Backbone bond lengths (Angstrom), bond angles and torsions (degrees), N, CA, C in turn:
res aa  C-N    CA-C-N  psi(-1)  N-CA   C-N-CA  omega(-1)  CA-C   N-CA-C  phi
1 M - - - 1.469 - - 1.528 111.24 -
2 T 1.352 117.69 -33.12 1.458 120.59 -179.55 1.516 111.46 -60.52
3 L 1.341 116.63 -41.42 1.456 120.59 178.89 1.524 110.90 -63.10
4 V 1.331 116.20 -43.66 1.462 120.71 178.10 1.522 110.13 -59.23
5 K 1.336 116.16 -46.80 1.464 120.89 -178.90 1.526 111.00 -62.67
6 D 1.341 117.14 -42.96 1.461 120.71 179.92 1.525 111.52 -62.81
7 N 1.351 116.63 -40.88 1.462 120.55 179.30 1.520 111.30 -64.51
8 I 1.329 115.94 -43.30 1.463 120.85 179.06 1.524 109.75 -63.81
9 R 1.328 116.56 -46.52 1.453 119.79 -177.65 1.529 111.64 -65.55
10 H 1.360 118.01 -36.51 1.462 121.15 178.14 1.529 110.34 -60.90
11 K 1.335 115.64 -44.60 1.461 120.47 178.58 1.516 110.71 -63.60
12 F 1.321 115.54 -40.70 1.455 122.61 -177.56 1.528 110.89 -65.60
13 M 1.326 117.05 -49.29 1.453 121.51 -173.88 1.525 112.58 -71.07
14 N 1.336 117.50 -23.61 1.451 120.56 -178.50 1.524 112.76 -94.99
15 N 1.306 116.47 3.85 1.454 120.17 178.74 1.522 109.74 -80.29
16 A 1.340 116.70 123.55 1.465 120.98 -175.05 1.514 111.72 -61.55
17 E 1.312 115.85 -37.09 1.467 118.59 -177.75 1.516 110.69 -66.08
18 H 1.357 115.31 -34.91 1.465 117.77 177.08 1.524 110.48 -62.96
19 R 1.341 116.80 -42.87 1.449 119.57 -178.61 1.531 110.71 -62.78
20 R 1.336 116.85 -39.36 1.464 119.63 177.71 1.516 111.68 -67.83
21 A 1.352 116.09 -36.63 1.471 120.56 -175.85 1.520 111.57 -61.64
22 K 1.319 117.76 -29.07 1.453 120.32 -178.57 1.525 111.48 -65.21
23 F 1.354 117.56 -19.82 1.448 120.75 -176.07 1.530 112.36 -112.30
24 K 1.319 116.59 13.36 1.462 119.33 177.30 1.517 110.54 -67.14
25 K 1.322 115.94 146.07 1.450 120.25 173.12 1.515 109.51 -75.01
26 P 1.335 118.05 154.34 1.455 120.22 177.74 1.523 111.63 -56.95
27 N 1.287 117.08 138.90 1.458 122.54 178.73 1.523 108.30 -98.67
28 P 1.339 119.69 106.09 1.455 120.83 -173.18 1.514 113.47 -65.00
29 E 1.335 118.50 -21.55 1.455 120.31 -178.83 1.521 111.81 -95.45
30 L 1.333 117.43 -1.67 1.454 122.15 177.48 1.511 112.02 50.39
31 K 1.328 117.15 42.86 1.452 120.88 177.12 1.524 109.62 -86.48
32 M 1.320 116.61 139.85 1.442 120.72 178.66 1.524 109.69 -83.26
33 N 1.340 116.24 124.20 1.455 120.43 178.73 1.523 111.84 -78.11
34 K 1.317 116.78 -16.98 1.456 122.14 178.99 1.522 109.74 -128.70
35 R 1.297 114.87 160.41 1.466 119.84 174.06 1.520 109.31 -63.58
36 V 1.324 116.13 140.03 1.455 121.25 178.01 1.530 108.81 -99.12
37 E 1.311 115.77 123.34 1.462 121.31 178.76 1.524 109.12 -105.16
38 I 1.326 115.74 127.58 1.462 121.15 174.75 1.523 107.91 -88.63
39 R 1.320 116.65 112.91 1.458 121.60 -179.34 1.525 108.69 -81.99
40 S 1.315 116.61 113.27 1.452 122.10 -179.39 1.525 109.42 -84.59
41 V 1.324 116.44 120.38 1.462 121.31 -171.80 1.525 110.18 -110.62
42 W 1.346 114.90 129.73 1.455 124.11 178.95 1.529 108.40 -126.36
43 Q 1.299 117.09 179.99 1.465 119.80 -178.83 1.530 111.47 -58.55
44 Q 1.319 117.21 -39.96 1.461 120.18 -173.49 1.530 113.71 -70.26
45 N 1.324 118.39 -27.26 1.470 119.54 -179.79 1.524 112.70 -115.55
46 L 1.335 117.20 16.59 1.457 121.79 -176.49 1.527 111.77 -59.51
47 E 1.312 118.01 -51.09 1.461 120.45 -175.60 1.527 111.52 -65.24
48 Y 1.321 116.71 -40.62 1.461 119.73 -179.88 1.523 111.01 -64.42
49 E 1.321 116.79 -46.79 1.465 119.60 -178.22 1.518 111.49 -69.16
50 F 1.329 117.36 -34.33 1.455 118.85 178.82 1.518 110.39 -69.84
51 A 1.325 116.69 -30.14 1.461 119.66 174.17 1.522 110.28 -62.69
52 R 1.322 117.18 -36.52 1.467 121.35 175.70 1.525 110.75 -64.07
53 V 1.318 116.30 -42.55 1.459 120.39 178.10 1.526 110.36 -60.70
54 E 1.320 116.61 -47.10 1.465 120.60 -178.88 1.521 111.83 -65.56
55 A 1.338 116.80 -32.71 1.457 120.06 177.80 1.525 111.54 -67.57
56 A 1.319 116.45 -30.68 1.468 120.93 -175.88 1.519 113.52 -88.40
57 I 1.318 117.57 -28.51 1.464 119.60 -164.93 1.525 113.32 -68.87
58 A 1.323 117.85 -21.65 1.467 119.69 178.42 1.524 111.65 -62.40
59 D 1.331 117.08 -32.05 1.458 121.24 -178.56 1.526 112.84 -108.27
60 Y 1.308 117.08 -4.14 1.467 121.70 -179.11 1.529 107.97 -132.48
61 P 1.341 116.90 75.73 1.469 120.41 -169.02 1.527 115.82 -88.72
62 F 1.337 117.73 7.57 1.463 119.87 173.97 1.520 108.39 -95.06
63 V 1.316 115.98 122.07 1.460 121.63 -171.88 1.518 108.80 -118.37
64 S 1.317 115.66 111.73 1.457 121.75 175.84 1.522 108.25 -105.71
65 F 1.325 116.99 135.35 1.459 117.64 178.97 1.522 111.42 -143.68
66 D 1.322 113.46 157.87 1.457 121.86 -177.66 1.524 107.82 -143.95
67 T 1.311 116.98 148.28 1.470 120.76 177.80 1.521 110.75 -123.23
68 E 1.319 114.44 152.50 1.468 122.04 169.54 1.517 107.69 -118.82
69 F 1.332 115.58 137.53 1.466 120.90 -176.19 1.531 108.33 -146.45
70 P 1.333 118.19 166.21 1.473 120.39 -169.25 1.518 115.75 -83.13
71 G 1.333 116.74 47.93 1.454 120.13 175.41 1.517 112.87 87.95
72 T 1.327 114.76 -168.52 1.466 121.36 177.60 1.519 108.80 -132.66
73 I 1.318 116.17 128.39 1.472 120.58 179.69 1.525 111.28 -92.53
74 L 1.326 116.67 -15.64 1.455 123.00 174.05 1.519 107.80 -115.79
75 E 1.313 117.36 140.35 1.468 120.89 -175.12 1.520 111.45 -125.10
76 C 1.320 115.04 151.45 1.458 121.22 171.84 1.522 108.49 -142.70
77 K 1.316 116.48 174.42 1.452 121.95 -179.47 1.530 109.46 -111.82
78 A 1.328 115.03 156.48 1.464 120.26 -176.84 1.521 112.25 -59.79
79 R 1.334 117.30 -29.87 1.459 119.89 -177.75 1.526 112.96 -87.16
80 D 1.331 117.84 -2.04 1.466 120.16 177.38 1.523 110.50 -65.81
81 P 1.335 117.77 149.75 1.472 120.83 -179.60 1.529 111.43 -58.13
82 P 1.326 117.32 147.18 1.460 120.99 179.94 1.530 113.85 -52.83
83 A 1.327 116.83 -39.78 1.465 119.42 -179.42 1.530 110.87 -60.58
84 Y 1.338 116.14 -40.10 1.456 120.03 179.11 1.525 110.65 -71.00
85 Q 1.334 117.16 -42.22 1.465 119.95 177.69 1.528 110.96 -59.17
86 Y 1.329 116.30 -39.40 1.463 118.55 178.21 1.527 111.17 -64.01
87 Q 1.323 117.39 -43.33 1.462 119.83 -179.02 1.527 111.67 -63.00
88 I 1.324 117.03 -35.66 1.465 120.77 177.02 1.529 109.94 -67.51
89 M 1.336 116.48 -45.80 1.464 119.71 177.63 1.517 110.90 -60.38
90 K 1.315 116.70 -47.52 1.460 121.25 179.58 1.526 111.29 -58.59
91 G 1.340 116.72 -43.98 1.463 120.00 -179.88 1.514 112.04 -61.13
92 N 1.333 116.60 -41.93 1.462 120.33 178.70 1.528 112.06 -67.19
93 V 1.325 116.88 -47.63 1.465 120.69 -176.91 1.524 110.86 -66.18
94 D 1.318 117.11 -42.74 1.465 120.05 179.51 1.528 111.62 -60.68
95 A 1.341 115.92 -34.65 1.464 120.22 -172.95 1.519 114.16 -90.34
96 M 1.334 117.83 -17.03 1.455 120.56 -169.93 1.524 111.14 -123.05
97 N 1.331 116.82 173.45 1.459 121.51 -173.21 1.530 112.15 -124.52
98 I 1.315 115.60 145.61 1.456 122.65 179.75 1.531 111.11 -68.73
99 I 1.333 116.15 151.50 1.465 122.69 177.72 1.524 110.84 -113.01
100 Q 1.320 117.75 -48.35 1.471 122.94 -179.52 1.515 110.42 -140.02
101 L 1.339 115.00 153.80 1.453 121.68 169.11 1.519 108.03 -136.72
102 G 1.336 116.29 123.35 1.457 121.93 176.90 1.511 110.26 -98.42
103 L 1.337 116.78 143.68 1.460 121.61 -176.32 1.527 109.30 -136.64
104 T 1.327 115.87 124.02 1.457 122.08 176.03 1.521 108.89 -124.25
105 L 1.328 116.38 130.33 1.463 122.65 176.29 1.523 109.10 -109.10
106 S 1.327 116.71 146.28 1.461 119.94 174.11 1.519 110.16 -150.75
107 D 1.347 115.54 164.15 1.455 119.67 169.08 1.528 107.88 -86.86
108 H 1.352 117.12 -174.93 1.463 118.47 -174.29 1.516 113.24 -75.43
109 Y 1.346 118.97 -0.44 1.452 122.34 172.98 1.527 112.21 -101.51
110 G 1.313 117.77 -5.09 1.454 120.54 -177.43 1.517 114.03 93.84
111 N 1.343 117.85 4.00 1.465 120.72 176.28 1.528 110.34 -70.48
112 L 1.322 116.44 140.49 1.459 122.29 179.56 1.527 110.79 -98.70
113 P 1.326 117.85 154.53 1.468 119.85 179.09 1.530 111.92 -68.81
114 N 1.353 115.69 142.66 1.463 119.81 176.26 1.527 112.51 -114.65
115 L 1.339 117.39 -12.94 1.471 122.51 177.39 1.524 112.27 52.03
116 G 1.325 115.81 37.57 1.453 120.01 175.22 1.511 115.44 76.51
117 T 1.335 117.67 17.88 1.466 121.27 -178.07 1.521 110.03 -116.54
118 D 1.322 115.91 -175.27 1.466 120.32 -178.12 1.524 112.74 -94.83
119 C 1.337 117.85 16.49 1.461 120.03 175.20 1.529 109.16 -144.67
120 C 1.310 116.13 167.66 1.462 122.27 177.54 1.523 109.38 -99.86
121 Y 1.333 115.68 157.69 1.457 119.81 -174.22 1.520 112.67 -123.31
122 I 1.341 114.59 140.17 1.451 122.98 162.22 1.524 106.21 -131.49
123 W 1.340 117.23 168.83 1.462 119.87 -172.71 1.526 112.10 -127.62
124 E 1.337 113.86 147.65 1.461 121.21 177.28 1.527 108.24 -133.42
125 F 1.336 115.83 110.89 1.454 122.62 -177.13 1.530 109.77 -94.07
126 N 1.314 116.12 126.03 1.462 122.49 -176.82 1.530 109.82 -108.34
127 F 1.331 116.83 122.26 1.462 121.78 -172.84 1.527 112.00 -104.38
128 R 1.319 113.82 154.23 1.462 121.04 176.66 1.529 112.55 -100.36
129 D 1.311 118.03 2.97 1.468 121.58 -174.48 1.526 112.45 -57.74
130 F 1.346 115.67 -41.85 1.459 119.19 -177.96 1.525 110.32 -85.00
131 D 1.339 115.58 129.73 1.467 121.54 -179.75 1.526 107.90 -136.16
132 I 1.325 115.60 104.00 1.466 119.30 -177.39 1.517 111.60 -67.48
133 E 1.330 117.38 -31.79 1.468 121.01 179.83 1.522 111.92 -69.95
134 R 1.323 116.98 -24.55 1.465 121.94 178.16 1.524 110.87 -79.82
135 G 1.313 115.51 -11.16 1.456 119.85 -179.53 1.512 113.94 91.38
136 D 1.336 116.58 20.80 1.457 119.17 178.09 1.528 110.71 -59.84
137 L 1.307 116.34 144.10 1.457 121.23 -177.62 1.529 111.18 -61.57
138 H 1.327 115.34 139.84 1.453 121.87 -179.79 1.523 108.34 -167.71
139 T 1.324 115.81 172.55 1.457 120.30 168.82 1.525 107.55 -114.46
140 A 1.315 116.10 138.44 1.470 120.91 -175.75 1.526 111.18 -60.14
141 D 1.325 116.47 -40.16 1.468 119.78 -179.20 1.523 110.95 -61.39
142 A 1.318 116.85 -41.25 1.464 120.20 -178.98 1.517 111.11 -65.70
143 I 1.305 117.36 -41.21 1.468 121.02 -179.62 1.523 110.42 -64.77
144 E 1.314 117.38 -45.31 1.466 120.05 178.85 1.522 110.91 -64.76
145 F 1.316 116.38 -38.31 1.461 121.33 178.41 1.530 110.37 -61.37
146 L 1.329 117.41 -46.95 1.463 121.19 -179.34 1.528 111.45 -67.72
147 K 1.312 116.96 -35.43 1.470 119.52 175.73 1.525 111.01 -61.90
148 R 1.328 116.44 -42.59 1.464 120.02 179.25 1.521 111.87 -63.83
149 H 1.328 116.43 -25.63 1.460 120.50 -179.84 1.530 112.64 -97.68
150 G 1.329 116.03 14.40 1.456 119.42 167.86 1.512 117.64 102.85
151 I 1.332 119.32 2.65 1.464 120.56 178.43 1.525 109.34 -75.36
152 D 1.330 116.63 126.37 1.468 123.19 178.11 1.527 107.79 -104.94
153 F 1.324 116.76 98.64 1.462 120.70 -173.24 1.523 112.35 -67.77
154 L 1.313 117.87 -31.37 1.464 120.35 177.85 1.524 110.25 -67.28
155 Q 1.335 116.65 -42.20 1.459 120.24 178.36 1.526 110.93 -63.87
156 N 1.326 116.31 -40.33 1.464 119.26 176.48 1.524 111.23 -60.36
157 K 1.308 116.39 -42.57 1.466 120.53 -179.14 1.523 111.48 -64.57
158 E 1.337 117.53 -40.02 1.461 121.13 -174.81 1.523 113.03 -84.95
159 K 1.340 117.97 -35.18 1.458 120.82 -172.91 1.527 114.30 -118.99
160 G 1.325 116.09 -3.59 1.458 120.06 -172.10 1.515 114.62 -67.43
161 I 1.316 114.77 167.16 1.462 123.50 -177.05 1.523 110.04 -80.22
162 C 1.317 115.70 138.17 1.463 120.15 166.65 1.529 107.36 -74.32
163 S 1.306 117.28 122.86 1.455 119.82 -174.26 1.525 112.06 -61.50
164 S 1.335 118.04 -26.44 1.464 119.96 177.90 1.528 110.88 -66.43
165 N 1.341 117.59 -34.83 1.465 120.66 176.23 1.523 110.95 -68.09
166 F 1.323 115.78 -43.10 1.465 120.75 176.54 1.520 110.39 -61.30
167 A 1.336 117.03 -41.75 1.458 121.53 -175.89 1.515 111.77 -60.01
168 G 1.329 117.30 -42.01 1.454 119.99 -179.55 1.517 112.22 -61.53
169 L 1.334 116.34 -42.99 1.462 121.23 179.92 1.529 111.28 -69.79
170 M 1.319 116.29 -45.30 1.463 120.96 -177.76 1.524 111.01 -65.99
171 D 1.314 116.76 -42.34 1.455 121.09 -178.28 1.525 110.75 -61.79
172 R 1.319 116.77 -42.15 1.462 120.58 178.97 1.524 111.23 -65.08
173 M 1.331 116.78 -43.40 1.459 120.53 -179.32 1.525 111.08 -63.77
174 V 1.330 116.75 -44.59 1.459 120.95 -179.63 1.523 110.18 -64.17
175 L 1.320 117.26 -43.08 1.461 121.24 -178.97 1.527 111.28 -61.97
176 C 1.318 116.50 -42.15 1.466 120.90 -176.87 1.528 112.63 -72.25
177 N 1.339 117.45 -22.42 1.471 120.75 -173.61 1.520 113.56 -121.37
178 K 1.320 117.84 6.95 1.464 122.55 -170.79 1.522 113.59 -51.14
179 S 1.331 117.91 -43.54 1.460 120.81 -172.43 1.518 113.47 -69.45
180 R 1.324 118.41 -12.53 1.460 119.69 -173.81 1.517 113.68 -122.54
181 L 1.325 118.60 1.35 1.459 120.98 -177.29 1.523 111.68 -92.66
182 T 1.338 115.35 146.03 1.459 123.81 171.42 1.521 107.65 -117.65
183 W 1.334 116.85 127.67 1.462 122.44 -175.22 1.518 110.09 -106.92
184 V 1.333 116.32 135.68 1.462 121.93 -176.32 1.521 109.83 -129.89
185 T 1.329 116.41 133.41 1.459 122.11 175.62 1.529 109.09 -139.35
186 F 1.324 115.28 172.93 1.456 121.05 170.45 1.518 106.97 -125.61
187 H 1.349 116.61 118.58 1.469 121.38 -173.70 1.537 108.37 51.34
188 G 1.328 114.35 62.08 1.460 120.94 -161.36 1.507 118.34 -89.68
189 S 1.324 120.40 6.98 1.467 119.02 -177.16 1.529 111.39 -62.44
190 Y 1.332 117.45 -42.41 1.465 119.82 178.34 1.526 111.27 -70.41
191 D 1.342 117.15 -36.58 1.459 119.82 178.27 1.527 110.66 -60.44
192 F 1.332 115.92 -50.29 1.463 118.86 178.43 1.525 111.09 -68.94
193 G 1.325 116.83 -32.78 1.461 119.35 177.71 1.521 112.12 -60.33
194 Y 1.332 116.80 -50.20 1.459 119.71 -179.90 1.522 112.13 -67.86
195 L 1.329 117.64 -37.23 1.458 119.53 178.40 1.530 110.70 -66.68
196 M 1.332 117.71 -41.28 1.459 120.81 177.55 1.529 110.80 -64.47
197 K 1.318 116.98 -38.42 1.463 120.29 178.58 1.524 110.45 -61.72
198 I 1.337 116.80 -42.95 1.463 120.87 178.65 1.529 110.74 -63.93
199 L 1.322 116.77 -45.69 1.460 120.33 -173.77 1.527 112.99 -72.41
200 T 1.330 117.19 -35.28 1.468 119.92 -177.12 1.518 112.95 -93.29
201 R 1.335 116.91 -18.86 1.474 122.82 -178.52 1.524 111.65 58.80
202 K 1.333 115.66 35.34 1.463 119.37 177.73 1.519 109.62 -152.43
203 D 1.333 116.09 170.11 1.456 120.65 178.56 1.531 110.71 -62.54
204 L 1.326 115.31 156.88 1.451 120.48 179.68 1.530 110.68 -69.08
205 P 1.336 117.61 157.12 1.471 121.37 178.00 1.518 112.52 -55.31
206 M 1.315 115.87 161.72 1.460 121.33 -171.67 1.523 113.62 -72.17
207 D 1.339 119.00 -24.87 1.456 119.58 -177.25 1.530 110.54 -143.00
208 I 1.340 115.78 172.17 1.460 121.24 -177.63 1.519 111.55 -58.33
209 G 1.323 116.44 -45.49 1.455 119.55 -178.28 1.518 112.15 -56.90
210 G 1.326 115.93 -45.96 1.463 119.60 178.89 1.513 112.23 -64.66
211 F 1.339 116.36 -38.85 1.461 121.08 179.92 1.521 111.05 -65.21
212 M 1.327 117.38 -48.92 1.461 120.27 -177.96 1.527 111.48 -67.81
213 E 1.309 117.32 -31.36 1.468 120.05 173.64 1.521 110.55 -62.87
214 E 1.334 116.67 -41.90 1.465 120.74 178.49 1.521 111.17 -66.81
215 V 1.344 116.32 -39.58 1.467 119.75 177.97 1.528 110.29 -61.67
216 E 1.343 116.80 -46.58 1.469 119.77 179.64 1.530 111.10 -65.42
217 K 1.318 116.74 -40.26 1.467 120.50 179.60 1.523 111.16 -62.27
218 K 1.316 116.15 -38.74 1.464 120.65 -176.10 1.527 111.75 -83.55
219 F 1.332 118.01 -42.58 1.461 121.80 -169.08 1.530 114.21 -112.46
220 G 1.312 117.99 -8.77 1.455 120.54 -178.58 1.525 112.05 91.51
221 K 1.342 115.52 -174.42 1.458 121.02 -175.07 1.525 113.37 -83.76
222 R 1.337 117.88 -24.96 1.466 120.59 -172.15 1.530 110.35 -85.58
223 V 1.313 114.29 76.46 1.465 123.70 177.48 1.523 107.30 -120.59
224 Y 1.329 116.68 124.62 1.462 121.17 -177.00 1.527 110.71 -126.11
225 D 1.316 115.13 135.62 1.461 122.45 176.26 1.532 107.01 -116.11
226 I 1.323 116.61 113.50 1.473 120.87 -176.75 1.527 111.05 -58.48
227 K 1.306 117.35 -37.07 1.464 120.80 -179.59 1.536 110.83 -61.39
228 H 1.311 116.61 -32.41 1.460 120.86 174.48 1.522 110.98 -75.71
229 L 1.325 117.44 -40.54 1.464 121.80 -178.68 1.530 112.17 -59.25
230 I 1.334 116.74 -43.28 1.465 119.50 -171.04 1.522 113.23 -73.57
231 K 1.325 117.40 -8.30 1.464 118.97 177.18 1.526 111.73 -62.35
232 S 1.313 116.74 -19.65 1.464 120.79 -178.11 1.528 113.22 -86.51
233 F 1.346 117.51 -2.55 1.461 119.82 -172.95 1.521 111.57 -127.64
234 Q 1.322 115.90 126.62 1.461 121.03 177.04 1.523 109.82 -66.60
235 G 1.312 116.03 141.72 1.452 121.51 176.29 1.517 114.41 88.89
236 L 1.315 117.25 -8.40 1.460 120.52 177.01 1.522 108.88 -108.23
237 H 1.313 116.03 111.75 1.464 120.35 -179.19 1.521 108.48 -161.80
238 G 1.316 116.00 170.66 1.456 121.01 178.62 1.517 112.79 95.05
239 G 1.332 115.34 -163.67 1.450 121.56 -178.51 1.510 112.60 -81.52
240 L 1.335 115.57 -178.85 1.465 121.47 -176.76 1.519 112.12 -57.18
241 E 1.322 117.38 -47.18 1.462 120.92 -177.14 1.529 111.08 -60.39
242 K 1.323 116.48 -42.67 1.462 120.55 -177.63 1.521 111.16 -68.93
243 V 1.332 117.12 -42.77 1.463 120.46 179.43 1.522 110.21 -64.98
244 A 1.327 116.91 -43.49 1.471 120.69 178.10 1.530 110.40 -59.23
245 H 1.330 116.50 -44.90 1.468 120.61 179.87 1.528 110.64 -61.95
246 S 1.341 117.13 -41.19 1.460 120.78 179.36 1.522 111.50 -61.97
247 L 1.322 116.32 -30.73 1.463 121.58 179.57 1.524 112.02 -93.89
248 Q 1.332 116.86 8.45 1.468 123.56 179.17 1.531 111.99 60.74
249 V 1.313 114.82 40.67 1.466 121.62 175.83 1.522 107.74 -109.16
250 G 1.325 116.87 125.03 1.459 121.31 -178.50 1.518 112.16 -106.50
251 R 1.309 115.43 155.45 1.464 121.09 176.84 1.531 108.45 -76.93
252 V 1.319 116.97 125.51 1.466 120.94 -175.06 1.527 113.34 -108.91
253 A 1.320 117.85 -7.31 1.472 119.66 179.59 1.514 109.74 -155.85
254 G 1.327 115.86 139.15 1.455 120.97 174.48 1.511 114.44 75.62
255 K 1.332 114.91 -168.47 1.454 122.82 -175.87 1.524 110.72 -117.68
256 S 1.335 115.14 155.18 1.455 119.59 175.99 1.522 109.99 -63.47
257 H 1.324 114.85 150.04 1.459 123.04 179.43 1.527 112.80 64.36
258 Q 1.324 115.86 23.43 1.456 121.31 161.50 1.521 105.67 -115.12
259 A 1.330 116.21 135.70 1.462 120.64 -163.40 1.524 113.17 -63.05
260 G 1.334 118.36 -37.91 1.454 119.80 -179.36 1.508 112.04 -64.16
261 S 1.324 116.42 -50.01 1.459 121.39 -179.87 1.522 111.48 -61.98
262 D 1.323 117.51 -42.50 1.462 120.64 -179.28 1.530 111.68 -67.63
263 S 1.342 117.45 -33.37 1.462 119.24 177.59 1.523 110.59 -65.81
264 L 1.334 117.39 -36.24 1.462 121.06 177.40 1.526 110.95 -68.68
265 L 1.322 117.36 -45.17 1.459 120.21 178.89 1.529 110.62 -62.53
266 T 1.327 116.86 -36.30 1.460 121.29 176.28 1.525 110.66 -61.89
267 L 1.332 116.23 -45.51 1.466 120.89 179.98 1.531 110.81 -62.24
268 Q 1.335 116.82 -47.71 1.464 120.60 -178.85 1.533 111.22 -62.92
269 T 1.331 116.15 -39.05 1.465 120.64 179.15 1.517 110.70 -65.43
270 F 1.316 116.98 -41.02 1.461 121.37 177.45 1.522 110.88 -61.90
271 M 1.324 117.19 -44.92 1.458 120.75 -179.50 1.527 111.37 -64.16
272 R 1.319 117.33 -40.40 1.464 120.04 177.39 1.530 110.55 -66.73
273 L 1.311 117.00 -43.55 1.460 121.41 178.45 1.523 110.48 -59.49
274 K 1.298 115.91 -42.38 1.466 121.22 178.14 1.526 111.08 -62.53
275 D 1.321 117.34 -46.20 1.468 120.59 -177.26 1.525 112.06 -68.01
276 V 1.316 117.01 -41.02 1.460 121.33 -175.02 1.526 112.14 -77.12
277 H 1.334 116.55 -41.36 1.463 119.68 -169.79 1.527 114.90 -110.85
278 F 1.320 118.24 -17.71 1.463 119.34 -175.37 1.516 113.87 -122.05
279 G 1.324 119.41 -7.12 1.447 120.72 -176.30 1.516 110.53 83.44
280 S 1.315 116.77 168.90 1.458 122.05 -174.58 1.519 111.40 -73.15
281 F 1.325 114.93 158.26 1.456 120.46 172.30 1.518 109.32 -66.00
282 L 1.308 115.91 151.72 1.454 119.88 177.52 1.517 109.74 -63.68
283 K 1.324 117.05 143.39 1.454 120.96 -175.21 1.521 111.48 -59.43
284 N 1.349 113.84 134.51 1.454 122.03 174.73 1.526 112.89 57.71
285 K 1.315 117.33 27.50 1.458 121.48 176.84 1.516 109.37 -116.44
286 D 1.338 114.97 154.28 1.460 120.49 179.23 1.523 110.96 -100.69
287 Y 1.328 117.75 11.24 1.449 118.28 -178.85 1.526 110.50 -126.92
288 C 1.301 114.93 172.59 1.458 120.74 -170.08 1.524 111.59 -95.99
289 S 1.313 116.04 168.38 1.452 121.16 177.52 1.518 110.07 -64.08
290 L 1.329 115.75 162.57 1.461 119.83 -175.94 1.522 111.59 -60.94
291 S 1.328 117.45 -37.79 1.456 119.68 -178.70 1.526 111.44 -63.41
292 L 1.314 116.71 -38.55 1.459 120.15 178.23 1.522 110.78 -73.00
293 N 1.316 116.49 -34.47 1.464 119.84 179.81 1.529 112.25 -62.58
294 H 1.315 116.71 -20.26 1.464 120.01 176.82 1.527 111.64 -60.32
295 F 1.337 116.88 -24.00 1.464 121.22 -175.27 1.532 112.87 -100.36
296 Q 1.313 117.33 3.38 1.459 118.82 -174.31 1.524 111.49 -75.14
297 G 1.332 114.86 154.48 1.452 120.79 173.72 1.507 115.13 73.65
298 V 1.349 117.55 20.67 1.463 121.20 179.06 1.525 109.05 -130.01
299 L 1.320 117.22 133.49 1.459 122.38 178.15 1.523 109.80 -109.16
300 H 1.325 115.38 142.02 1.463 121.35 -177.42 1.530 110.66 -56.76
301 G 1.329 114.33 134.19 1.466 121.01 -179.81 1.502 113.36 89.74
302 L 1.334 117.33 -17.48 1.454 121.62 -179.62 1.536 111.13 -114.03
303 E 1.332 117.01 17.01 1.456 121.54 -167.97 1.521 114.86 -60.31
304 L 1.304 117.57 -52.23 1.459 119.86 -167.69 1.513 112.75 -62.26
305 E 1.318 116.73 -40.24 1.459 118.86 -176.02 1.510 112.51 -93.74
306 A 1.336 116.43 -13.58 1.465 118.87 -179.61 1.509 111.63 -90.96
307 H 1.325 117.18 -24.75 1.472 120.25 -171.80 1.532 109.76 -85.78
């Protein structure tokens, strides 16, 4: 895999357009200059596609991700105390299995990696962990909803990624780049919950404090949840699609409620939110302005005890 990664990175770093892209001015309309291709990742192409991710991440250190999972068997309300919301999230994640994980990388202007080609790339990892025929826990409404949005559960079962294989690759990448990565989610407690479950191969910590300590230990301090960010601004509320629309950000690839497409929309929404409400990132830096840093390390619904 190292040889594959080195070859990809050599092509990437010597591409003239890539060198120019590093000095592009921020695009306030977040329009894609190239077609965006969603790379569908299965067990058979996992190592090759992850080599592409590792080749890109040195120059694209903003990581937006989204997960799809088979519903929630335990429920809570938005006004419930954070400690209770965490226990509900933990109960669901511990008991259930991930279906998809979408991954979008960008530089601090919102440019996506092109790896020396004529299009930009984002990734969608399809897992085999969930098996409805085995009787894995799920809600019927969630399964039908995901089917309508294009999830093929039989294909996931037959060709999907073993999460333990993904974990080894992801853990190494995160460890090698931890000090320089910025992580972005929308309503991200479940996203980080499922990712932590995959990486640690064990149940989530017993309380919010333990969970957020593990998140910081694994991913660093620069973790942002858009759902938490927008609480400071009138007129911004609702789900990802509604917030993106309010900020005049459109979906440019894929379908809603598929992890790759949603991870891209999350990234674009974050970049627009940053430009409109927080000002630009500092030049040639991988971190955010001080005002934005005030919101780091907090996930929506877990605010009071995590902050």
